N, C-alpha and C positions, 0 to 999 in steps of 0.2 A: 389463139386468139393474135391480131397482127401487134406482134411485138414494139412495133414503132409509135402505135398510138398511147402516147404517154400522155396527151393532154390531160384525162379526164382525172387521172391519179394521181396528176401533179396540182392540178387547181382543185382538187377535191381535198388532197391532202394540207394543202395551205390554209382552205378555207377550214378545216377540222382544226390543226393547230393554234389560227389564228396570229402567223406570223411567216415571212418567208426562210428566217434560222433554222426554225420547230421544225419546220415540215423538210428540209434538206435534212434535218439529223434523221428523220423517219424514213425518209427516202434513200439513205447512203450515199447523198450525194453533196458537194459542197453548196454552197448558198451565194456565191458568184454565178455558177453554172446553172442554176437554179431561177432565179433572177434575169439572166440571160435568155433563157429558154421562153419566160413567160413575156419579155419583152419582144422576142421575135413574133409571139400569135401576135399581141396587140398592134404593130407594124404593121401584118399583115393585115389585119383586122381593119385599121385605124380607130381604135376603141382601146380603152382601158377596162381589164379585167378585173384588177381592184383598185379601190379605195384607199392610196396607202396613207391617210391623214389620218384616219381612222383606226384606233386600237382597242379592241385587236384588229387587224385588218378583215376587211371584209368584202365580198363582191359587188360590183356597182351592177346596174339594173344588165348591162352586155354582158358582164362576167356571167350573171345566174342565166341569162338565154343560151350563154355559150355553153356551159355546162353541164344546162338541161337536155339538149340538143346531142351534145358529146356523150352524156348517157344512151342516149336512144343509139349513136350509132354503135355504140362498145357493144348493147344489148342485138343488134341485127348483127355485128360479127361473128358475137357468140351462137346465133341461133344459125347463123351459117354454116359455121363451122359443127353443131350438132347434127342438123340435116342432113350434110353431107358422110359424114361417120355412119350416121345410120343409114346409109345406103348399102354399107356393108353389111353381111351379116352377123360379125362377132358382136356382141355388146360390150361397146366400153367407152370409156370418158371419166372425167371428171364429173363426181354428184354431191353439191355443196349442202349439209342439211344444218337449219338454226335449231338448237335445243338447248333447253337448261340443264346444268349439272342433274338436276333429277330425272329426267328424259333419259340423258344420255345411260345414267347407270341402271338404270329401269327398263328402257327400250331398247337404246341403240348397243347395250354390253349383249344383248339377246340376238341382235340383227345383225350387226354389222360381223361375227364372225362365220354365220350363213353367207352373208352378198359375196364375202371374199371367197368361201369355197365355191357357192355356183357360177359366179363371175370375177374371174381373175384377174379381168382387164377393166377391174371398174376399181378408179381410187375415191375414197371418202375422204371428205375436207369438211371439218366439223367448226361451227360456229357456235359459240355458247352466247348465251343471254339475258336477261329479264324478261318478263313476258313481252312488253311494249317492244326492246330491241329487235325479240326475234319477231315479231309483224310488220317491225320497218325493217328488216333483212329483206323478206320475202318481197316486199311489198319494192323495194328498191333492187332487186336482183342481185342483191350480196349472197341470199342462200335459193338454191332450186325450189327447194318447200323447208317449211318449219314447221316442228313439232309444238302447236301452241292450245290453250284453251279455247274454245271459240269464243270468239264478245259477242256479247248479246248487240251491239248496234252493225247498222251494214257497214263494210268497207270493201275493198277493192280485191278481197281477195277469194280466192274458190279453195272448200275445203272436202278433204277424203275422211271421214268420220270415222274413227279407230274407237273408241268407247266412252262408257262415260262413270265417271269416278267420283265415290261418295266424297264427303268432306267432315271432316271429326276435328274433337276437341279433346288435345291432349292436356290431361292433368297428373300432375304428382301423387303418385300412389301415398304420399303422405297426409294429402289432401281428401279425406277418407270422406268419399259421399253413398259409399254403399248402402246405408240406412232408407236412402230415397229413389237409389237409382235403379229404373227399371225397364223393361222392354216395352216398346207398344208397337205390335202388328201392322197398323195399317203403316208405318213407314218400311218397311220390307227392309229393316237395318240387322245385321249383326250385333249392333251396339246399344247398350242401354240409352236412357235420356236421365235428368235428372231437374231439380230445383236448378235452369241457369238464373233466378235473379240471384243466387249465391255468385256469382260471375261480378257483379257489381262492387264486392271486397277482396277479387283477385286480381292480384296484379299480371298482365300481359305480355309474351314477347310478340313482337310483330315484325315481321316483315318488310322492308324497308320502298320505297315510292319505285313504282315501276315494275311491282311483283304482285300478281291477281289475289292471292292471300291478305293484300293488305287491306284489298276492297272488301276481302271477304269479312276479316274483321272489323271493318266500320259497317257495313250491312248489318251484320250480327250483333252489332251495341244497340244499333239504331230499331233494330226490330225487337230486343229485349228493356230497349227506352235506359239503359245505363251507360255510364261515363267510368268503365273501370281504368287505373291505371297503367303507363306502358311501362314495364321495365327495363326494358332496352331495344332494340330493333337492329336486323342481322340481315342479311341477304340471302342466306342458306336455310331451306325448309331443315334439314338433318340437324342444323344448330340450333332452330328455335324448337326439334322434337326434343334432342337429347336436354336442353337447357329447361323445357316443360319436365321430363321424367325428375331431373333433380330439385324441381323445386323452385327454381328462378321466376317463371309465371306461367298462367296458362297460355297454351298456343295454338291452331287451327293448321292442321295438317292436313292434304290428300291420304284416303284411303288406300291409296298405294303402296304412300311410302310406311305406312303405319304396316301393313304387311311385310315389306321387304326388308325392312331395316332393322335390330334392333339395337337402341341405344342400350347404353350401360346400365341405366337404372329405367326401367320401360314403363313409360306413361299408362294412366287410366285412359283408356279411350272413349268418346259417348257421342250419336250419332248429332248432326245439326241439322240434318233435313227437316226440321218443322221448321227452320226459319234459312238454310243457305238450298240454293239448288244445287245440283251434281254439275259437275264439271263435264263438257262435252270436250273428249278430246279429240282435235284431230290434227292431221297434216294440210298444211295452209300453204299454198302457192296463190302468186299475181293472178288473175283474170286476164285471160288470153294468150299467157303463157306458153310457148313452147317447148312440152314436155318430153325429151329422148327418151330413148331406148333404154338409155342406164338410169336416168330419173326415174322410169316406170317399174323399171325390174325393181329397184330399189325401194321404191313405196309399196309393188307388190308384195315383198318380203314380208315388211313391215308388219304390212294389213294381216299377211298370211301369220303371222306368229302371235299376231293381237286376237286371230282368230275372228277376223271380219272381211271373209271372202266378195262380200256384196259391199262392190266399190265400184268409184268410175272407169276405174285403169280398163 
């Protein structure tokens, strides 16, 4: 990408940090140099980009417009490079993937070695975050695509379906529900169920804001009409699963995690299909976005490993 187009990066970093000094530190330049750079743009435009009387500093209306269009120019420059590169027979380039820690462990840990073996000229850049952040990354162009749970509401994202994943309740073996745990064939689950009203007396380990499992917790308690206590909150599913095993609190975890990771004390798992829909795990990218040969090659490898050959690629 054109190395002289620093405007977007600099302005975005000032907006993100809320001050010229903090932005300069993040950009590894001096604060006077950054201020002079922005002043030159403002003199050229005849308008101020930032409201410097407000703390933290914020964009003016002109600044918002400038940043929006500069982002579009930046995206067009990237598309130009990708399309020119795609004229070559060699599949190469940087592919930016958005993923949670969990998906990196269960999906990308398998996919990246295959990608490197097949496409040695492709470089993978990983951006990790919460569910909401990963969707935003894809929409903003920070990632070429993100591995996310497909939201139930309409967005400006296009999806390539990977698989469906059951949500499970993880309970400590100390909390013996064996007496009334049974299997329900109609749920098509390998996990039993029990009288979930008992959960009203159990504490829960809950994911923090921005994680899809947090919504699942509140959806479950609403469906059961219970108000259990929250023992603690975390950003990591493995932490929630581990704490559930040692009795800190019940936790909702995806079935893939229960199958792939064994904590020191293995929880007992129960199906939640009677109350919560399975997750629809997808590759998501901004609708209308140009997908390079490298993007498509990486997506195809992931789909192949997940055994979903019927994709839009």
